[in-house]
Every structure is written in structure tokens, then in C-alpha cells.
C-alpha positions as CSV (number, residue, x, y, z in Angstrom):
1,M,6.0,-12.1,51.2
2,A,9.3,-13.8,51.9
3,R,11.2,-12.7,54.9
4,Q,14.3,-10.5,54.0
5,I,17.1,-9.7,56.4
6,E,19.6,-7.0,55.5
7,L,22.3,-5.4,57.6
8,T,22.4,-1.6,58.2
9,K,23.6,0.7,60.9
10,M,22.4,3.8,62.7
11,S,24.2,7.1,62.3
12,S,25.1,9.4,65.2
13,K,21.9,11.3,64.3
14,G,19.7,8.2,64.7
15,Q,19.3,7.8,61.0
16,V,19.0,4.3,59.5
17,V,19.2,3.4,55.8
18,I,16.5,0.9,54.6
19,P,18.3,-1.2,51.9
20,K,17.3,-0.5,48.3
21,N,15.9,-4.0,47.6
22,I,13.6,-3.8,50.6
23,R,12.5,-0.2,49.7
24,T,11.7,-1.4,46.2
25,E,9.8,-4.5,47.3
26,L,7.7,-2.5,49.7
27,G,7.2,0.5,47.4
28,L,8.8,2.9,49.7
29,E,9.8,6.2,48.1
30,E,11.6,9.4,49.1
31,G,9.3,11.6,51.2
32,D,7.0,8.8,52.4
33,R,5.8,9.3,55.9
34,M,6.5,6.5,58.4
35,T,5.4,5.6,61.9
36,V,8.1,4.4,64.3
37,E,7.0,2.0,67.1
38,A,8.9,0.3,69.9
39,R,7.3,-3.2,70.2
40,D,8.6,-5.9,72.5
41,G,12.3,-4.8,72.1
42,E,12.0,-4.2,68.3
43,V,11.6,-1.2,66.2
44,V,8.7,-1.4,63.7
45,L,8.5,1.1,60.8
46,R,5.2,1.4,58.9
47,K,4.5,3.6,55.8
48,I,1.5,5.8,56.7
49,T,-0.9,7.6,54.5
50,L,-3.6,10.1,55.3
51,E,-6.2,7.4,54.5
52,A,-4.6,5.0,57.0
53,I,-4.6,7.7,59.7
54,V,-8.3,8.4,59.1
55,R,-9.1,4.7,59.1
56,E,-7.2,4.1,62.4
57,A,-8.9,7.1,64.0
58,E,-12.4,5.8,62.9
59,E,-11.5,2.4,64.3
60,D,-10.4,3.9,67.6
61,W,-13.7,5.9,67.8
62,R,-15.8,2.8,67.0
63,N,-14.0,0.8,69.7
64,K,-14.5,3.6,72.2
65,K,-10.7,4.3,72.4
66,S,-11.4,7.9,71.5
67,E,-14.2,10.3,72.5
68,R,-14.1,12.3,69.2
69,L,-13.2,11.3,65.7
70,F,-11.4,14.5,64.9
71,P,-10.6,16.4,68.1
72,K,-11.2,20.2,68.1
73,A,-9.9,22.7,70.6
74,S,-12.3,23.4,73.4
75,R,-13.6,26.9,74.0
76,K,-11.4,27.2,77.1
77,S,-8.2,26.6,75.1
78,R,-9.2,29.3,72.6
79,K,-9.3,32.1,75.2
């Protein structure tokens, strides 16, 4: 994929418009869920799906970064 650079600006509410040609190229649509990550002084947006969330949770569990695949409330927290 070729690198595209477009100009945009942030609103007073922190909203940023992703230019239409980039949304089209990446298949981004209204209502898509995104992750927002601060990485080395940059903002990184990623479209996220339920399948991606489960895949990343499984990977964390396999790499021992998580004790449970799907955390449940402990008995103490239910009382």
C-alpha cells in the first residue's frame, strides 16, 4: 500500500476527520470501532473487530501476558 499523507485538524472536542480517500482505501465506514494508541509521539488508529479482540486476547494468553482468556468476576467482587 502506498503511503498517503493528508492534512486535517482536531476540533475543540478532540475529533479528527479521516479524509474520504483514506477511509475509502482502508474500507472504514461509519460506526466502525477504532483503537487509539499513543506510540513514540504519534497517534495510531486501528479498526478493530470482535474477531481481532478475541485473537489478541488469545495471543496474550498464549504468551503468558494474561492469566485468563476471558476474565470473570471473582466471588469476592460479587458479594
